[in-house]
C-alpha positions in Angstrom: 66.4 92.7 92.4 63.3 94.8 92.2 59.7 93.4 92.0 57.8 93.4 88.7 54.3 94.8 89.0 52.1 93.6 86.1 49.1 95.8 85.1 46.9 93.4 83.2 43.7 93.7 81.1 41.7 90.8 82.7 41.7 88.1 85.3 42.6 85.2 83.0 46.0 86.6 82.2 46.6 87.2 86.0 45.8 83.5 86.7 48.1 82.5 83.9 51.1 84.7 84.9 50.8 84.0 88.7 51.5 80.3 88.0 53.6 80.6 84.8 56.2 83.2 85.8 57.4 81.5 89.1 57.9 78.4 87.0 59.9 80.2 84.2 61.7 82.6 86.6 61.9 81.1 90.1 63.8 84.1 91.5 61.3 86.7 90.2 59.2 88.7 92.7 55.9 89.6 91.0 52.6 91.3 91.8 49.8 90.9 89.3 47.0 93.4 89.2 44.0 92.5 86.9 41.7 95.1 85.5 38.2 94.9 84.1 39.0 95.2 80.4 40.9 97.6 78.1 39.4 100.9 79.2 39.9 100.2 82.8 43.5 99.1 82.2 44.3 102.3 80.1 43.0 104.5 82.9 45.1 102.8 85.5 48.7 103.7 84.7 48.5 107.4 85.3 47.1 106.9 88.7 49.0 103.9 89.8 52.4 104.8 88.4 52.3 108.3 89.9 51.1 107.1 93.3 53.3 104.0 93.6 55.4 104.3 96.7 58.0 101.6 96.0 60.5 103.3 93.7 62.5 100.1 93.0 59.5 98.3 91.5 59.4 97.9 87.8 56.2 97.8 85.8 54.9 95.7 82.9 51.6 96.5 81.2 49.9 93.8 79.1 46.8 94.0 77.0 45.3 92.1 74.0 45.3 93.7 70.6 41.9 92.2 69.6 42.6 93.0 65.9 44.0 96.5 66.4 47.5 97.6 65.3 49.9 96.1 67.9 52.6 98.8 67.3 50.1 101.7 67.7 48.7 100.2 70.9 52.1 99.6 72.3 53.2 103.2 71.5 50.0 104.6 73.0 50.4 102.7 76.3 54.1 103.5 76.5 53.3 107.2 76.1 50.7 107.0 78.9 53.3 105.3 81.2 56.0 107.9 80.2 53.6 110.8 81.0 53.0 109.2 84.4 56.8 109.3 85.0 57.6 105.7 84.3 59.2 105.6 80.8 61.0 102.4 82.0 57.7 100.4 81.9 57.7 97.3 79.7 54.6 97.3 77.5 53.6 94.1 75.8 50.7 93.4 73.5 49.1 90.0 73.2 48.4 89.4 69.5 45.3 88.9 69.3 44.2 87.4 72.6 45.7 85.3 75.4 44.5 82.1 73.8 46.9 82.7 70.9 49.7 81.8 73.3 48.1 78.4 73.8 47.9 77.8 70.1 51.6 78.5 70.0 52.2 75.4 72.0 49.8 72.8 70.5 51.3 69.8 72.3 50.7 71.3 75.7 47.2 72.5 74.6 46.4 68.9 73.5 47.6 67.4 76.7 46.0 70.0 79.0 42.6 69.8 77.3 42.7 66.1 76.7 42.2 66.6 72.9 44.9 64.7 71.0 43.7 66.1 67.7 45.0 69.5 68.7 48.6 68.3 68.4 48.5 68.7 64.7 47.1 72.2 64.6 50.3 73.7 63.3 50.1 71.6 60.2 47.0 73.6 59.2 47.6 76.9 57.5 45.0 78.7 59.7 47.0 77.9 62.9 50.6 78.1 61.7 51.0 81.7 63.0 49.2 81.7 66.4 49.3 85.5 66.6 47.5 85.8 63.3 44.4 83.9 64.5 41.7 86.6 64.5 39.7 85.3 67.5 41.7 82.6 69.2 39.3 82.2 72.1 36.4 81.6 69.7 38.6 79.1 67.7 39.5 77.3 70.9 35.8 76.9 71.9 35.0 75.6 68.4 37.8 73.0 68.8 37.0 72.2 72.4 33.5 73.3 73.5 34.3 72.8 77.2 37.1 75.3 77.2 36.7 78.2 79.7 39.1 81.2 80.0 40.0 81.0 83.7 40.2 77.3 83.9 42.2 77.2 80.7 44.7 79.8 82.0 45.1 77.9 85.3 45.8 74.6 83.5 48.0 76.0 80.7 50.2 77.9 83.2 51.6 74.8 84.7 52.8 73.4 81.3 53.1 76.2 78.7 56.6 76.1 77.2 58.7 79.1 76.3 61.1 77.1 74.1 58.5 75.3 72.1 56.0 78.2 71.8 55.6 79.7 68.3 53.7 82.8 69.5 55.9 85.8 68.9 54.0 87.9 71.4 54.4 85.2 74.1 58.1 85.0 73.3 58.5 88.8 73.4 56.9 89.0 76.8 59.2 86.3 78.3 62.3 87.9 76.6 61.3 91.3 77.9 60.8 90.1 81.4 64.2 88.4 81.3 65.8 91.6 80.0 64.4 94.0 82.5 64.9 91.7 85.5 68.4 90.6 84.4 67.5 86.9 84.5 68.4 84.2 82.1 65.8 83.0 79.6 64.1 79.7 80.6 65.3 76.6 78.9 
């Protein structure tokens, strides 16, 4: 099986994926490369994909939508990858931000942050669809002022659940990884 190389928008998603993916897919060989934001990430594929010297490696590009049209962002990134000669690149958009994935698994969020009141978030209309929360990072800080992105990613990675998670963008990432790596979905 080939290695999956992840081109990521920021360090917090790198921290999350480096601990989460080996737990969900123990046989998966990964390399995560964090960038310094969206513009840095969008400049990266043409250079990296053309110059990459391991032809068996497969690529996954992940960025936040931050309120932008997810389908348009995905199409634009896919076109950049195709122009670089890697039209087999899996492109995934996090709707809206990484923290939406945490809202998708409120029991884990409550346990990890030590805030039992977070368990009932999905009962509130504003949190039912985690991918529709406009600024999940800001919402999380409102609910738990001590929350920090890197520490939150590190802690959530060890417990975040695929089967319980209601974030469609999180589920799409996990399902896409399973498909391109020919691995079974986690249970």
